[in-house]
Structure formats: C-alpha cells, structure tokens
N, C-alpha and C positions, 0 to 999 in steps of 0.2 A: 504494500500500500504506500503510495507516494503522498507525503504531506509537505507543507511549507510552513515552518514556524519561525517567525521574526526574520523572514527572508532566506532561511536556510532550507533548501530542498533535501528531504530525507526519504529514503525508502525503508519502511519498517517491515521486516520480514521475520519468518519463523526460522528455527534452527535448520530444518531440512532445506529451505530455500537458500539460506546463507551458505550451507556446505555444498550445494549443487549448482548455484548460479554462476554465470560468467559476468561478474559485476563491472568489469572493466568496460564493457560495451555500453554501460549506462552513465558514463561520466559526464555527459552533457545534459542528462535528464535529472540526475541527483548528484550532490556532493558527498553524501554520507549514506552508507547502508548500515542499518542498525537492527540488532536483535535486542528486544526489551526483556529484561529479567531472564537472561539465559540460565538454564539449569547448570549448577556448578560442575556436575559430572561431565558436561560436554564442553567445558571451557578449553581444555587442551585441544579438542578437535576444532573448535572455532578459531583458536589462535593459529593453528596450523593452516587454516583457510584464510588467514589474514584479518580475522575479526578479533580485536583486542578487548577482553573483558575489563571493565573499568567502573569506578563509581560515577554516578551521574553528576555528582557535585563534590568539589573538594573545598575544605576550609583551611585557611592559612592561620597558623598559630605560632606563638613563641612564648617562652617563660619570661616574665618581667625581670628576673634575676635580682641580685641583692643591690646592685647599683648599675649605673650606665656603663661603667668600665667593664663590668662582667658581661653585660648584655652585648656590648660591641666586641668582646674578646674573640668571638668566633668568626668575625668578618675579615675578609681579605683587606690588605693595606689600602688598595685602591678604593674599596667601598667605604672604608673609614674616611679616606681623604675626600670622597664625594660628599659625605655628610658634613665635614668641616667646611668645604667650599660652599655648600648650600646655606649653611648657617651664616657664614661671613657675608654672602650675597644678601640675605634677608636683612642683616644689620645695616649693610651699606645702603640698602634701599629705604632704610628708615622704618621698617615694618615693626609692629608691636605684636607679640604673641600673648594671647590671654586665654584663660580657661573660665568658662561661664556656664550657667544653666541654659537649657534650651527652652525657648518660649516662642510665641507667635511672631514677635518682632524679629527674632533671629532667623526663624524659618523663612520669613518673607524676604529677608536680605540674602539668605543662602540659596534659595531655590532658583533665582535668576542665574546665579553662577553655575549651579548644577545643570540647569536646562540648557545653558549655552554650551557647556562641556558635552552633554549628551548630543546636542545638535551637530557637533563635529564628527560624531561617530557614524559609520555606514549603517549599522544596525542598532542605533541608540534606543534605549528604553528608560524613560524617566521614572524610575522606581521610587525615588525619594518624594516626588510630587504625589504619587499615588498613596504613599504612606504618611503624608503630612499630618492628617488628623489623628491617626493612630499614635504617631510619635508624640504629639502634643497631649494626647490623653494619658500617655504613660511618661510624661516629662520628668517625673521624679527618678526614673531609671536611666536618664540620659544626662550627658554633659557635652559641651562643645569645646574644641580647641580651635581658636580663631586667629587669623592673621589680619591686621588692620594697617591700612595706609592712611594715617590720620583717623578719620571717622568712617572710612570706606572699607567695607569687608572685601578682601581680595582672596581669601581662602579660608576653608573651615573643614573640620572633620566632626561629624555628628556621631557620638559614641554611646553605646548602650552597655550598662553595667549589670552583671548578674552575680549575686552572692551564691546562688545555688550552683552555678558552674565555676565560681571563683575566677571570673573572666570579664574583661572589658573588650567589647567588640566595636571596631570602627565600622559603622554601618553605611554611612554616606560621606563622601568627600568631594570637594571641587575647589579649584583655584582658577583665577583669571589666566588667560592664555599666556601672557608674557611671563608670569610667575611659574607657570607649569614648566616652561623652558628653563627657568632658573632653579628648578628642583625644590620649590617651596613645599611640595607634597612630602618630601623626605623630612623636612623640618617639622611639619605638622604631625607626622606619624611617630617620630621620636619623642615628641612632646606628649602624645597619647600614651606611649609606653611609660614615660616618666610619671605622668599623672596616675596611671593605673597602679604603678608600683607604690606611689605615695598613699593611695587609697587602700592599699593592702591586698590587691589582687595578685594571684600567682601567675595568671595567663593573660595574654592579650591576643586579639585576633584581628586580622585585616579583612575579615568577612569571608564570604564563600563565592566561588566561581563555578559557572557551568563548565563541565569538563570537556570542552573543545576549544582550545586556544587557537584563534583565527577567525572566530565568528563574533559573538557578543564581546568577548574579551580577546585581546590581541596577544601574540606571543611575547611581546615586550613586557607585558604586565607580569608574566611569570618570572622573568629575569629581575625585574624591579623588586618584587616582593621577596624573592630568594636572597637578593643581595642586601636586603635590610635585616636579614637574620630570621625570616619566617619560613615555616615548613608547611607544605600542603599535606593534609591527611584526608582520607575519605570522610565525608561529612557525617556518615552514620556512626563513626566512632565518637563524635562530639554530641550529636543529637540522633538517637536511634530512629526517629521518624523523618530524618532528612534524606531525601533522594532515594534512588534505587540503584540497581546494577544494569549495565548495558554492555553490549559488545559491538564496537564500532569498526567500520572499515571506511576510510576516506578514499574516494575514487575520482574526485574532481575538485576544481577550484573556481567555479563560477561565482559562488557567493562567499567563499572564505579565502583567506590569504594563502599564498604560497611562499613559505611553508606554513602548515598548520600541524597541531599535535594534540594528542590526548595523554593523560596520565593513567596508565593501566596497572592492574594488580601484578606486581613483579614476580611473585612466586606461583601465580596461577591459583591463588586462594584469596579469600576475602579478608585481607589483612592490611596493616598500615604501610607496608613497603610498596613503593610505587616506582615504575619505570616510565620513561618518556618515549612514546612512539611518534616519530616525526615523519610527516608525509610531504614530499616535494617533487617538483619536476626539475629542480636545479641541481646540477652535478657539483660535487665538492663543496657543499654548503658548510659554513662555519658553525661548528657545534659548541663553541666556547660559551655563548650566552646561556646554553641549556645544560652545561656540564657542571653540576653542583653536587656537594657532598650528600645531600639528603636523597638523591636518586639512586636506585639500585642499578640502573642501566639507562643508556640512551641508544635507541635503535632507529635507523633511518630506513624508510620505505620509499624507494625511487619509483615515481610514476612517470608514465610517458607524457610528454608535452605535445601540444599541437604542432604538426609539421606545416611549414609554409606552403 
C-alpha cells in the first residue's frame, strides 16, 4: 500500500512482500519501503533482504553530570572549541541569556521565531504552534532558556521538567536565522543542561526524532546532537508507549536527501545498541560526521543514481 505522509512516499508492505519484491524498480514511485511491526523472529531475514529493523522514534539523552567540566569531558577538542566560539560570539553580539517561566507572552514572542524556522524546512511541521495551549496549561512543568538582543527575543528553548523521569526535556527551540549560523543553539542547549543540573535532574534530553534522517529531520541534526554529548536511544526505553518497530529499506531520493539514514537495532534484537545504515547514490561519501562512539557500526548502502 502506497501512502504519502508529510511529503514522504512510502510503500507499507507485509513480510512476504518485503522478502519477495524487487523494490529497486519502484524508486521513483516511493522513497521508502516499510514493514510495520515486523515479527522479531524474521528480523534476520528482513535484514538480509535489505530491510533494517529499527525503532520508529529515537530520543536523545545525556546525564547532566556533576558539573560542566565533567559533562564536556567526553567531547572531542574541536567540539569543545565550537562551544567556546559560540559563547564568545553571543557575548560579542551583546546577547543576554536568561532563564524564565513560560507564559502566554513568551509563547507569543517565541512562536514567530519557531514558525519562521519551520518555514525554511522542505517538510516543516509547526508542532510547537499546535501544542501552545497545552504547554500553557501545564506551564508549571516548563521553563525557558532565552537569548535577548536588548528586549528582542532572538532564540529560546522551551523545556519540560519531569521528576518522575528525573529529566529535563528540550521540547521546542528556535533562533533567528543569523544567530543559527552563529551557533546560538549550542549556547542555549548548554544552558539547558546547566539549569537542569542546578534543579537537581540527573538527565537531560534534546527531544525525540522520527527515525529517518533526511526527511523531517536532516542528517546534520544527528551530527549536531552527537557532538554536544547526547546519545540516541530507542524511545520505548524512555517511554514504553512511545513509537513502535519498523523495518525500512530506502530505495529513492525524490522526497528525502541524498544521503539519508536510519538508526537500526545493531544486534538484531530490540535493545539500546544502534547502528547507522546510510543510503546514497554518491560514491566515496565522507562518513566522519556519522562516525561517533555511541554507534555500534556505520554501514553504507550504495544505490544506483539516474543515468543521463
């Protein structure tokens, strides 16, 4: 069955169809062929046929650590340098970073930034706008880290705190375009970690991503979050009701980027260890942005490109 979800053409098939179909012939009809909730006993067979069992959603988490020095200790020298540069740039631009409660006035200032950021995306989805009233109804569970240029909001992270999970989650973030290039987002997220630590939380999360990098979320976001010290885990390990399992095979790039990738179960079982399965038509692609310690493996799947 062919479906189109947020601009992504997907063929949803059963296991027998996945194992017996020649899906390469459909690469201009769909970008992804998917088996929903594949039986675990057949995961090896699906993997052998090019279908990678994976969590539908991954959640990015990190321990707040005892202090910032410990939090940053696992980062590469270049990544630490990038954080220092971003902070110096924010100071040079005269920005003020504050932590404050979330209220209607803040959301009304934040949402235009968020919607402008979403508008620059090919498959943008204004989730924060849809959740505005709910966030305000639960405002006691939220705080904001904001960047101000005078009295103008130029960036913010809207964060939800949960004592039950012992976690602060950065739910929505946005910065103006020029400050995005200046890496203000790094500054905001490190301030979220600091604030979570000071409030006594053990964990901090940069939220959850649909597990197809190249569609709603782009491959660069994986590298950005990884190099801030965060690790993706299957969302069901954080919230048992979050997401399902899928087995995906990428066959085309009409609606997704080249390259695109999924984070699949590394050991063929439903566990925390993940591998990166990258799909591309480009020979000799640079794997350094995706080669990080928290991955069990990085596998490249070379697809045929269009011939002139």
